[in-house]
Backbone as CSV, one residue per row, in Angstrom:
resi,resn,N_x,N_y,N_z,CA_x,CA_y,CA_z,C_x,C_y,C_z
1,MET,120.567,129.813,128.305,121.986,130.114,128.277,122.752,129.357,129.349
2,SER,122.109,128.396,129.981,122.798,127.597,130.982,123.957,126.859,130.336
3,GLY,125.062,126.746,131.097,126.212,126.021,130.571,127.191,126.893,129.817
4,ILE,126.920,128.223,129.661,127.833,129.135,128.975,128.505,130.001,130.021
5,TRP,129.844,129.942,130.119,130.597,130.707,131.110,131.465,131.706,130.356
6,LEU,131.267,133.007,130.649,131.997,134.058,129.953,132.632,134.998,130.977
7,ARG,133.866,135.433,130.703,134.570,136.282,131.642,134.004,137.700,131.595
8,THR,133.714,138.254,132.753,133.179,139.605,132.836,134.152,140.590,132.222
9,GLY,133.620,141.502,131.413,134.439,142.552,130.831,135.068,142.168,129.521
10,SER,134.922,140.963,129.098,135.537,140.530,127.855,134.737,141.036,126.665
11,GLY,135.412,141.682,125.708,134.734,142.135,124.516,134.218,140.978,123.692
12,ILE,134.979,139.878,123.688,134.529,138.689,122.967,133.256,138.149,123.592
13,ALA,133.238,138.121,124.935,132.050,137.633,125.631,130.842,138.487,125.303
14,ALA,131.037,139.808,125.307,129.920,140.706,125.004,129.390,140.446,123.599
15,GLY,130.311,140.205,122.664,129.882,139.942,121.305,129.119,138.642,121.176
16,VAL,129.588,137.607,121.897,128.879,136.330,121.875,127.482,136.476,122.447
17,LEU,127.407,137.195,123.580,126.096,137.414,124.192,125.163,138.149,123.243
18,ALA,125.664,139.194,122.606,124.831,139.955,121.680,124.351,139.069,120.541
19,GLY,125.252,138.213,120.048,124.851,137.320,118.969,123.785,136.338,119.391
20,LEU,123.911,135.812,120.614,122.908,134.878,121.103,121.556,135.535,121.238
21,PHE,121.529,136.734,121.808,120.256,137.431,121.960,119.657,137.792,120.605
22,ALA,120.493,138.189,119.654,119.985,138.519,118.319,119.390,137.294,117.656
23,ALA,120.064,136.148,117.808,119.535,134.913,117.216,118.206,134.544,117.822
24,ALA,118.078,134.715,119.162,116.804,134.411,119.822,115.708,135.321,119.313
25,ALA,116.038,136.616,119.119,115.026,137.556,118.639,114.574,137.199,117.230
26,LEU,115.546,136.791,116.374,115.187,136.440,115.010,114.308,135.201,114.960
27,ALA,114.468,134.305,115.934,113.703,133.068,115.919,112.259,133.274,116.327
28,ALA,111.965,134.343,117.073,110.608,134.580,117.547,109.673,134.789,116.359
29,PRO,108.494,134.200,116.395,107.577,134.321,115.260,106.967,135.719,115.163
30,ASP,106.730,136.150,113.954,106.024,137.405,113.701,104.675,137.036,113.091
31,PHE,103.601,137.160,113.886,102.288,136.727,113.433,101.584,137.770,112.557
32,SER,102.223,138.906,112.337,101.644,139.900,111.431,102.762,140.545,110.621
33,PRO,103.428,139.759,109.776,104.608,140.267,109.079,104.322,141.387,108.099
34,THR,103.100,141.490,107.591,102.777,142.546,106.632,101.998,143.689,107.271
35,GLY,101.720,143.604,108.559,100.995,144.671,109.238,99.496,144.522,109.186
36,ASP,98.979,143.817,108.174,97.524,143.630,108.076,97.155,142.144,108.085
37,THR,98.077,141.300,108.506,97.817,139.859,108.527,96.809,139.508,109.608
38,GLY,95.805,138.726,109.247,94.853,138.187,110.199,94.772,136.679,110.030
39,TRP,94.103,136.026,110.984,93.998,134.566,110.964,92.560,134.167,111.231
40,ILE,91.993,133.323,110.362,90.609,132.863,110.513,90.617,131.385,110.878
41,SER,89.888,131.041,111.941,89.919,129.679,112.465,89.299,128.688,111.490
42,PHE,89.750,127.443,111.584,89.212,126.388,110.733,87.780,126.025,111.111
43,GLY,87.346,126.321,112.323,85.988,125.980,112.706,85.750,126.134,114.192
44,PRO,84.486,126.022,114.622,84.119,126.241,116.022,84.227,125.003,116.901
45,GLN,85.091,124.048,116.523,85.375,122.901,117.370,86.882,122.690,117.415
46,TYR,87.360,122.199,118.559,88.766,121.853,118.652,89.059,120.630,117.793
47,ILE,90.288,120.535,117.328,90.719,119.388,116.546,91.360,118.393,117.508
48,PRO,90.802,117.194,117.662,91.378,116.226,118.606,92.729,115.711,118.120
49,ILE,93.541,115.226,119.064,94.843,114.653,118.745,94.772,113.153,118.968
50,PRO,94.971,112.347,117.950,94.851,110.890,118.104,95.733,110.354,119.232
51,GLY,95.169,109.448,120.016,95.923,108.799,121.069,95.974,109.549,122.375
52,ARG,95.349,110.738,122.456,95.369,111.508,123.702,93.943,111.767,124.165
53,PRO,93.733,111.975,125.485,92.395,112.383,125.946,91.945,113.616,125.173
54,HIS,90.713,113.588,124.670,90.294,114.646,123.755,89.146,115.463,124.349
55,PRO,88.930,116.665,123.835,87.883,117.528,124.362,86.495,116.998,124.038
56,VAL,85.500,117.616,124.657,84.108,117.283,124.351,83.851,117.561,122.877
57,SER,83.163,116.654,122.228,82.851,116.797,120.809,81.370,116.516,120.599
58,ALA,80.949,116.497,119.345,79.538,116.289,119.036,79.126,114.848,119.260
59,ASP,77.883,114.676,119.671,77.284,113.345,119.774,77.246,112.746,118.365
60,PRO,77.833,111.559,118.159,77.833,110.968,116.815,76.434,110.830,116.218
61,ALA,75.410,110.682,117.071,74.047,110.562,116.566,73.471,111.898,116.128
62,HIS,74.139,113.006,116.501,73.656,114.341,116.160,74.847,115.206,115.734
63,PRO,75.362,114.986,114.529,76.539,115.741,114.075,76.307,117.244,114.141
64,PHE,77.347,117.955,114.524,77.289,119.418,114.623,77.767,120.012,113.306
65,VAL,76.870,120.716,112.619,77.204,121.377,111.348,76.998,122.867,111.533
66,PRO,78.069,123.649,111.771,77.911,125.097,111.925,77.492,125.743,110.621
67,ASN,76.883,126.909,110.714,76.311,127.512,109.507,77.343,128.145,108.596
68,ALA,78.610,128.074,108.954,79.638,128.600,108.067,80.760,127.584,107.902
69,VAL,80.430,126.312,107.940,81.471,125.289,107.948,82.344,125.322,106.706
70,GLU,81.745,125.575,105.549,82.550,125.613,104.326,83.460,126.833,104.314
71,ILE,82.934,127.967,104.777,83.754,129.170,104.822,84.918,128.968,105.773
72,LEU,84.642,128.400,106.950,85.674,128.226,107.951,86.745,127.253,107.503
73,SER,86.375,126.309,106.663,87.347,125.317,106.217,88.352,125.897,105.243
74,GLY,88.070,127.080,104.702,88.991,127.710,103.780,88.957,127.137,102.385
75,GLN,87.936,126.372,102.070,87.844,125.773,100.744,87.452,126.817,99.699
76,PRO,87.964,126.699,98.486,87.584,127.643,97.427,86.101,127.520,97.093
77,ASN,85.525,128.622,96.637,84.110,128.675,96.264,83.201,128.280,97.431
78,ALA,83.641,128.603,98.662,82.867,128.224,99.844,81.593,129.051,99.941
79,LYS,80.602,128.465,100.554,79.358,129.184,100.798,78.739,128.668,102.090
80,VAL,77.820,129.455,102.630,77.206,129.102,103.903,76.413,127.805,103.778
81,SER,76.541,126.955,104.794,75.835,125.680,104.781,74.334,125.893,104.940
82,GLU,73.547,125.091,104.229,72.093,125.162,104.358,71.564,124.051,105.270
83,SER,72.467,123.278,105.865,72.038,122.170,106.717,72.656,122.281,108.105
84,SER,72.815,123.511,108.604,73.441,123.710,109.898,72.572,123.150,111.017
85,THR,73.225,122.805,112.131,72.534,122.245,113.286,73.009,122.961,114.547
86,PHE,72.260,122.811,115.636,72.720,123.280,116.929,73.551,122.174,117.573
87,PRO,74.537,122.543,118.402,75.442,121.531,118.949,74.804,120.648,120.017
88,VAL,75.012,119.346,119.884,74.618,118.356,120.887,75.890,117.606,121.271
89,SER,76.256,117.635,122.550,77.545,117.097,122.972,77.493,115.601,123.243
90,ASP,78.654,114.981,123.153,78.809,113.568,123.487,79.120,113.473,124.984
91,THR,78.123,113.177,125.791,78.295,113.140,127.241,78.963,111.848,127.725
92,THR,79.313,110.948,126.809,80.015,109.727,127.208,81.526,109.933,127.272
93,ASN,82.000,111.126,126.922,83.435,111.386,126.951,83.979,111.131,128.362
94,PRO,84.969,110.257,128.532,85.438,109.889,129.865,86.173,110.989,130.621
95,ILE,86.477,112.110,129.984,87.163,113.179,130.710,86.221,113.915,131.662
96,LEU,84.888,113.716,131.532,83.917,114.525,132.268,83.666,114.008,133.675
97,GLN,83.739,114.925,134.653,83.255,114.621,135.993,81.724,114.526,135.929
98,PRO,81.089,113.776,136.857,79.623,113.594,136.795,78.843,114.897,136.729
99,TRP,79.226,115.917,137.505,78.450,117.156,137.497,78.532,117.864,136.146
100,ALA,79.685,117.797,135.496,79.841,118.420,134.180,79.032,117.662,133.135
101,ARG,78.997,116.339,133.254,78.193,115.523,132.335,76.707,115.882,132.478
102,GLU,76.245,116.083,133.708,74.847,116.451,133.929,74.530,117.825,133.347
103,ARG,75.467,118.745,133.463,75.248,120.085,132.903,75.117,120.023,131.385
104,LEU,75.964,119.252,130.754,75.877,119.112,129.301,74.602,118.389,128.884
105,ALA,74.180,117.409,129.667,72.937,116.700,129.357,71.756,117.647,129.391
106,TYR,71.791,118.634,130.288,70.713,119.630,130.352,70.632,120.421,129.042
107,TRP,71.789,120.896,128.565,71.781,121.665,127.316,71.363,120.791,126.138
108,ASN,71.819,119.539,126.130,71.410,118.622,125.057,69.897,118.451,125.023
109,GLN,69.299,118.312,126.202,67.851,118.122,126.275,67.121,119.317,125.693
110,ARG,67.635,120.511,125.941,66.985,121.714,125.404,67.057,121.727,123.879
111,VAL,68.218,121.397,123.344,68.360,121.387,121.881,67.447,120.345,121.262
112,LEU,67.449,119.149,121.821,66.673,118.056,121.240,65.173,118.246,121.413
113,SER,64.782,119.142,122.325,63.354,119.435,122.483,62.919,120.625,121.634
114,GLY,63.835,121.119,120.788,63.448,122.132,119.809,63.833,123.552,120.119
115,HIS,64.601,123.789,121.183,65.003,125.160,121.520,66.277,125.536,120.772
116,PRO,66.351,126.741,120.234,67.595,127.177,119.585,68.709,127.303,120.617
117,PHE,69.934,127.116,120.166,71.070,127.066,121.079,72.246,127.778,120.424
118,TYR,72.360,129.071,120.667,73.414,129.857,120.034,74.593,130.026,120.982
119,SER,75.760,130.252,120.412,76.967,130.414,121.220,76.909,131.724,121.995
120,GLU,77.761,131.814,122.998,77.800,133.019,123.827,78.156,134.257,123.006
121,HIS,79.050,134.111,122.050,79.462,135.313,121.317,78.337,135.875,120.458
122,SER,77.326,135.060,120.125,76.203,135.590,119.353,75.364,136.541,120.197
123,ASN,75.479,136.444,121.516,74.823,137.392,122.418,75.820,138.377,122.998
124,CYS,76.983,138.492,122.362,77.958,139.540,122.662,78.747,139.312,123.938
125,TRP,78.760,138.082,124.465,79.556,137.783,125.648,80.924,137.264,125.240
126,PRO,81.960,137.523,126.041,83.285,136.970,125.747,83.251,135.447,125.803
127,MET,84.068,134.813,124.988,84.121,133.350,124.946,85.022,132.776,126.024
128,GLY,85.959,133.574,126.543,86.879,133.058,127.540,88.045,132.322,126.913
129,VAL,88.796,131.616,127.762,89.943,130.806,127.329,89.709,129.386,127.828
130,PRO,89.889,128.371,126.991,90.490,128.407,125.657,89.517,128.666,124.509
131,ALA,88.238,128.915,124.802,87.244,129.062,123.736,87.528,130.254,122.828
132,PHE,88.448,131.155,123.226,88.870,132.224,122.325,89.343,131.642,120.994
133,LEU,89.855,130.421,121.014,90.348,129.771,119.797,89.222,129.372,118.854
134,LEU,87.978,129.454,119.303,86.844,128.994,118.504,86.056,130.136,117.870
135,TYR,86.500,131.368,118.038,85.794,132.465,117.380,85.767,132.234,115.874
136,PRO,84.612,132.393,115.228,84.499,132.064,113.809,84.565,133.285,112.893
137,VAL,84.743,133.037,111.630,84.496,133.951,110.509,85.396,135.184,110.502
138,ALA,85.323,136.043,111.527,86.141,137.255,111.551,87.575,136.901,111.947
139,PRO,88.555,137.650,111.462,89.948,137.302,111.731,90.413,137.674,113.137
140,VAL,91.453,136.961,113.580,92.188,137.281,114.797,93.469,138.007,114.389
141,HIS,93.797,139.086,115.100,94.993,139.868,114.814,95.941,139.834,116.009
142,PHE,97.238,139.954,115.728,98.263,139.970,116.770,99.009,141.300,116.736
143,ILE,99.215,141.885,117.911,100.074,143.057,118.067,101.166,142.652,119.054
144,GLN,102.419,142.622,118.593,103.521,142.111,119.394,104.494,143.222,119.768
145,SER,104.885,143.241,121.033,105.928,144.145,121.506,106.881,143.358,122.376
146,ALA,107.882,144.020,122.922,108.870,143.331,123.748,108.287,142.870,125.073
147,THR,107.200,143.484,125.524,106.658,143.167,126.844,105.272,142.546,126.815
148,GLU,104.608,142.564,125.653,103.224,142.094,125.610,102.847,141.639,124.206
149,VAL,101.990,140.622,124.142,101.331,140.246,122.896,99.836,140.462,123.102
150,THR,99.244,141.286,122.256,97.812,141.550,122.315,97.140,140.794,121.179
151,ILE,96.143,139.982,121.524,95.438,139.170,120.534,94.003,139.662,120.469
152,ILE,93.558,140.060,119.282,92.255,140.708,119.115,91.416,139.940,118.112
153,TRP,90.204,139.562,118.522,89.240,139.017,117.563,88.419,140.177,117.033
154,GLN,88.455,140.370,115.715,87.842,141.546,115.107,86.328,141.570,115.236
155,GLY,85.698,140.382,115.361,84.240,140.319,115.324,83.534,141.165,116.352
156,ASP,84.119,141.350,117.525,83.523,142.243,118.532,84.627,142.842,119.386
157,HIS,85.754,143.131,118.745,86.960,143.649,119.395,87.190,143.034,120.777
158,MET,87.136,141.684,120.833,87.485,140.964,122.049,89.003,140.887,122.145
159,VAL,89.561,141.233,123.307,91.002,141.433,123.433,91.586,140.565,124.547
160,ARG,92.677,139.887,124.227,93.472,139.159,125.220,94.830,139.836,125.348
161,HIS,95.304,139.971,126.584,96.624,140.531,126.846,97.523,139.429,127.401
162,VAL,98.629,139.185,126.720,99.601,138.182,127.155,100.878,138.929,127.534
163,TYR,101.235,138.894,128.812,102.390,139.641,129.305,103.625,138.757,129.284
164,LEU,104.698,139.277,128.685,105.899,138.485,128.448,106.926,138.666,129.559
165,GLY,107.554,137.550,129.933,108.678,137.615,130.849,108.345,137.977,132.278
166,VAL,107.108,137.747,132.707,106.698,138.056,134.080,105.996,136.836,134.668
167,PRO,105.954,136.723,136.003,105.223,135.611,136.623,103.733,135.914,136.681
168,HIS,102.942,134.903,137.000,101.519,135.124,137.216,101.303,136.049,138.413
169,ALA,100.194,136.763,138.396,99.810,137.575,139.545,99.661,136.681,140.770
170,THR,100.037,137.195,141.933,99.988,136.395,143.157,98.564,135.946,143.459
171,HIS,97.624,136.855,143.302,96.221,136.528,143.530,95.433,136.996,142.303
172,ALA,95.424,136.173,141.274,94.747,136.540,140.029,93.236,136.523,140.226
173,LYS,92.588,137.669,140.069,91.142,137.745,140.192,90.510,137.096,138.961
174,PRO,89.588,136.134,139.138,88.986,135.474,137.972,88.361,136.469,137.005
175,SER,88.655,136.305,135.743,88.144,137.205,134.713,87.891,136.413,133.443
176,TRP,87.292,137.069,132.445,86.911,136.373,131.211,88.116,135.742,130.534
177,TYR,89.211,136.488,130.409,90.374,135.970,129.691,91.536,135.652,130.621
178,GLY,91.315,135.751,131.925,92.276,135.278,132.890,93.579,136.055,132.925
179,ASP,94.526,135.500,133.649,95.864,136.061,133.783,96.784,135.270,132.868
180,SER,97.182,135.874,131.743,97.982,135.185,130.728,99.396,135.734,130.713
181,ILE,100.365,134.827,130.843,101.763,135.203,130.698,102.352,134.365,129.571
182,GLY,103.398,134.866,128.948,103.939,134.155,127.801,105.432,134.303,127.649
183,HIS,105.982,133.474,126.777,107.383,133.559,126.399,107.537,132.863,125.046
184,TYR,108.660,133.122,124.401,108.939,132.487,123.118,109.895,131.316,123.317
185,GLU,109.569,130.220,122.650,110.481,129.089,122.558,110.780,128.874,121.084
186,GLY,111.844,129.494,120.607,112.155,129.424,119.183,111.057,130.062,118.359
187,ASP,110.422,129.281,117.479,109.398,129.822,116.592,107.996,129.715,117.194
188,THR,107.899,129.516,118.504,106.607,129.276,119.149,106.348,130.274,120.270
189,LEU,105.140,130.828,120.300,104.685,131.651,121.416,103.943,130.745,122.383
190,VAL,104.441,130.627,123.608,103.831,129.790,124.634,103.060,130.690,125.589
191,VAL,101.766,130.421,125.758,100.899,131.235,126.612,100.330,130.366,127.723
192,ASP,100.495,130.808,128.967,100.033,130.083,130.146,98.969,130.936,130.840
193,THR,97.770,130.378,131.036,96.646,131.166,131.554,96.008,130.497,132.765
194,ILE,95.799,131.291,133.815,95.049,130.881,135.007,94.060,131.996,135.327
195,GLY,93.309,131.871,136.419,92.417,132.950,136.850,91.248,133.170,135.917
196,LEU,90.607,132.083,135.495,89.505,132.184,134.537,88.165,132.057,135.251
197,THR,87.250,132.958,134.960,85.941,132.931,135.593,85.106,131.753,135.106
198,PRO,84.423,131.051,136.012,83.532,129.961,135.595,82.298,130.437,134.836
199,ARG,82.147,131.737,134.654,81.035,132.242,133.844,81.228,131.899,132.372
200,SER,82.458,131.648,131.980,82.708,131.278,130.581,82.592,129.773,130.420
201,TYR,82.572,129.338,129.165,82.500,127.912,128.853,83.758,127.493,128.111
202,VAL,84.007,126.202,128.089,85.201,125.684,127.445,85.045,125.634,125.929
203,ASP,83.795,125.514,125.447,83.577,125.284,124.020,82.158,125.688,123.634
204,GLU,81.798,125.406,122.384,80.473,125.741,121.870,79.375,124.840,122.436
205,PHE,79.741,123.738,123.072,78.755,122.850,123.684,78.370,123.311,125.093
206,ARG,79.029,124.374,125.564,78.860,124.920,126.915,79.379,123.967,127.979
207,THR,80.502,123.349,127.689,81.188,122.564,128.710,81.637,123.504,129.818
208,PRO,81.272,123.230,131.068,81.622,124.150,132.157,83.065,123.935,132.621
209,HIS,83.507,124.792,133.529,84.816,124.606,134.160,84.791,125.301,135.513
210,THR,85.825,125.079,136.299,85.947,125.723,137.601,87.090,126.736,137.559
211,GLU,87.308,127.432,138.676,88.403,128.398,138.754,89.763,127.711,138.776
212,GLN,89.777,126.383,138.873,91.040,125.644,138.871,91.605,125.451,137.466
213,MET,90.859,125.820,136.445,91.301,125.528,135.087,92.628,126.228,134.769
214,HIS,93.516,125.477,134.154,94.846,125.943,133.763,95.041,125.590,132.293
215,VAL,95.306,126.588,131.467,95.363,126.412,130.017,96.744,126.793,129.496
216,THR,97.310,125.937,128.665,98.570,126.248,127.984,98.350,126.170,126.482
217,GLU,98.750,127.231,125.778,98.612,127.286,124.322,99.995,127.523,123.705
218,ARG,100.243,126.874,122.588,101.509,127.036,121.876,101.188,127.450,120.434
219,PHE,101.402,128.729,120.127,101.101,129.300,118.814,102.345,129.214,117.923
220,HIS,102.201,128.630,116.736,103.312,128.601,115.800,102.768,128.461,114.380
221,MET,103.559,128.890,113.413,103.142,128.850,112.016,103.703,127.615,111.324
222,ILE,102.887,127.058,110.423,103.286,125.910,109.624,102.951,126.210,108.160
223,ASP,103.245,125.264,107.293,102.862,125.394,105.877,103.403,126.687,105.273
224,GLY,104.670,126.991,105.599,105.291,128.171,105.016,104.675,129.480,105.463
225,GLY,104.063,129.499,106.634,103.452,130.720,107.148,102.024,130.946,106.702
226,ARG,101.478,130.017,105.911,100.104,130.173,105.452,99.083,129.688,106.484
227,THR,99.544,128.906,107.453,98.662,128.336,108.468,99.279,128.560,109.840
228,MET,98.431,128.864,110.813,98.871,128.954,112.203,98.237,127.814,112.984
229,GLN,99.040,127.115,113.765,98.547,126.019,114.594,98.715,126.385,116.060
230,VAL,97.699,126.066,116.855,97.753,126.277,118.298,97.585,124.922,118.968
231,ASP,98.623,124.470,119.669,98.554,123.230,120.433,98.037,123.576,121.830
232,LEU,97.007,122.874,122.260,96.262,123.229,123.461,96.364,122.127,124.508
233,HIS,96.631,122.524,125.758,96.658,121.585,126.896,95.815,122.185,128.009
234,VAL,94.829,121.425,128.510,93.887,121.928,129.511,93.882,121.012,130.733
235,GLU,93.973,121.629,131.918,93.866,120.906,133.178,92.802,121.588,134.038
236,ASP,91.910,120.818,134.612,90.923,121.323,135.568,90.403,120.138,136.375
237,PRO,91.052,119.822,137.498,90.632,118.660,138.278,89.242,118.794,138.871
238,GLY,88.693,120.021,138.876,87.332,120.208,139.367,86.273,119.816,138.358
239,THR,86.657,119.710,137.087,85.697,119.418,136.013,86.030,118.152,135.251
240,PHE,87.327,117.896,135.051,87.746,116.800,134.195,88.481,115.722,135.006
241,THR,88.359,114.497,134.572,89.017,113.375,135.234,90.491,113.301,134.882
242,THR,90.893,113.987,133.822,92.282,113.979,133.372,92.531,115.235,132.549
243,ALA,93.790,115.600,132.404,94.128,116.672,131.470,93.852,116.191,130.045
244,TRP,93.578,117.141,129.147,93.325,116.759,127.763,94.026,117.718,126.806
245,ASP,94.171,117.246,125.573,94.902,118.000,124.552,94.070,118.116,123.286
246,ALA,94.333,119.171,122.554,93.664,119.384,121.269,94.487,120.399,120.491
247,MET,93.996,120.797,119.337,94.643,121.851,118.577,93.591,122.672,117.852
248,GLN,94.012,123.824,117.381,93.211,124.636,116.477,94.134,125.110,115.369
249,ARG,93.579,125.286,114.193,94.356,125.816,113.074,93.635,127.003,112.474
250,TYR,94.419,127.911,111.910,93.911,129.120,111.284,94.542,129.270,109.904
251,ARG,93.776,129.808,108.988,94.346,130.147,107.684,94.656,131.642,107.660
252,ARG,95.743,131.971,106.993,96.202,133.355,106.937,95.404,134.147,105.914
253,VAL,95.003,135.347,106.295,94.295,136.254,105.394,94.914,137.644,105.526
254,SER,94.648,138.484,104.543,95.124,139.870,104.576,93.937,140.792,104.358
255,PRO,93.133,140.985,105.413,91.893,141.758,105.256,92.082,143.259,105.291
256,GLY,93.327,143.723,105.417,93.554,145.149,105.587,93.634,145.486,107.060
257,PRO,93.656,146.761,107.396,93.780,147.165,108.802,92.649,146.601,109.663
258,LEU,92.937,146.391,110.924,91.942,145.913,111.880,90.745,146.852,111.891
259,GLN,89.554,146.292,111.703,88.332,147.086,111.674,87.644,147.075,113.031
260,GLU,86.974,148.163,113.366,86.203,148.217,114.601,84.798,147.680,114.325
261,GLN,84.406,146.661,115.057,83.082,146.069,114.907,82.455,145.914,116.282
262,THR,81.175,146.228,116.383,80.466,146.088,117.650,79.358,145.065,117.508
263,CYS,78.923,144.534,118.645,77.929,143.466,118.627,76.606,143.925,119.223
264,SER,76.645,144.525,120.401,75.406,144.805,121.132,74.498,145.800,120.417
265,GLU,75.102,146.768,119.741,74.279,147.789,119.092,73.402,147.161,118.007
266,ASN,72.115,147.457,118.074,71.127,146.997,117.088,70.923,145.490,117.096
267,ASN,71.358,144.814,118.152,71.138,143.384,118.258,69.933,143.149,119.159
268,ALA,69.446,141.930,119.200,68.251,141.636,120.010,68.186,140.148,120.294
269,ASN,67.465,139.785,121.338,67.218,138.378,121.642,65.969,137.959,120.880
270,TYR,66.170,137.538,119.629,65.037,137.284,118.737,64.187,136.098,119.173
271,PHE,64.778,135.172,119.926,64.076,133.933,120.227,63.551,133.870,121.658
272,ASN,63.844,134.927,122.450,63.342,134.991,123.823,63.678,133.729,124.618
273,GLU,64.893,133.241,124.444,65.337,132.057,125.162,65.958,132.461,126.500
274,PRO,65.905,131.590,127.516,66.406,131.945,128.850,67.922,131.805,128.961
275,TYR,68.642,132.390,128.011,70.091,132.385,128.081,70.556,133.726,128.637
276,ASP,71.854,133.905,128.759,72.354,135.180,129.258,71.939,136.303,128.326
277,PRO,71.373,137.381,128.874,71.040,138.531,128.023,72.309,139.215,127.544
278,MET,72.185,140.042,126.530,73.346,140.768,126.049,73.866,141.697,127.127
279,PRO,75.187,141.854,127.218,75.746,142.765,128.226,75.361,144.209,127.937
280,VAL,75.036,144.930,128.977,74.631,146.336,128.872,75.474,147.151,129.829
281,ALA,76.051,148.261,129.367,76.823,149.148,130.217,75.881,150.125,130.908
282,ASN,75.749,150.000,132.220,74.874,150.904,132.965,75.553,152.232,133.286
283,ARG,76.834,152.291,133.128,77.570,153.550,133.323,78.774,153.547,132.397
284,PRO,79.232,154.724,131.985,80.370,154.785,131.061,81.633,154.271,131.738
285,ASP,82.536,153.692,130.926,83.790,153.182,131.471,84.949,154.110,131.159
286,PHE,84.643,155.386,130.926,85.706,156.361,130.635,85.365,157.663,131.334
């Protein structure tokens, strides 16, 4: 509203102000217009943006084929892939600091030597940010209010809280989903996140990060509301040589009300691999 000067007490001014605020409210996107709208990601990898530094991707010599690639793509008559592979990263990506490249090379060596390599969410751990954008198969739901946007992945009721119209916490304690604040820019929800624990990974390849990581996401709908696109910008001078950009897309679904689903119950480490064990609550949280 910069550049608009209105006389205090003027009824005309009050009306103009009300109209401006109403127009801004109407422009804000509604990510669940029918109450049961959900969004399913296109896949467990970020979509690179041509001409910009891009995220870690699969080694061209070892293509990554997730076991639900056809389902995730949203193609009709989709079925689970019978030629799925474990992810092997391209460690030649110039965005990587040497220590991060070495960490990825370690995971690659394990995969190529025959060890299974499942994502963190398969062992019931949070994916973190920005990897929240890579949750597969189950839908993501949005609950929007005037002060907060709550984003929930149905697969294991993983929840992100985005607080609107407030600054970041002065001393954000590192956590799985960090300190997220947001605002609307027309038809776009802009989310800014800091305070992310290095226990999480950036992607399915287990790209590491430091507490310096700063993530900006821009959520908006395209294709007449049938598709949601998230434009992603990541900075972490402790891990990457430069900031990088990518996107994720989701297809709209109407699965009905948000369902409660749990992961840890009745699950097991079938392969006895030395990865993080499933989280266990040693005391009640209520």
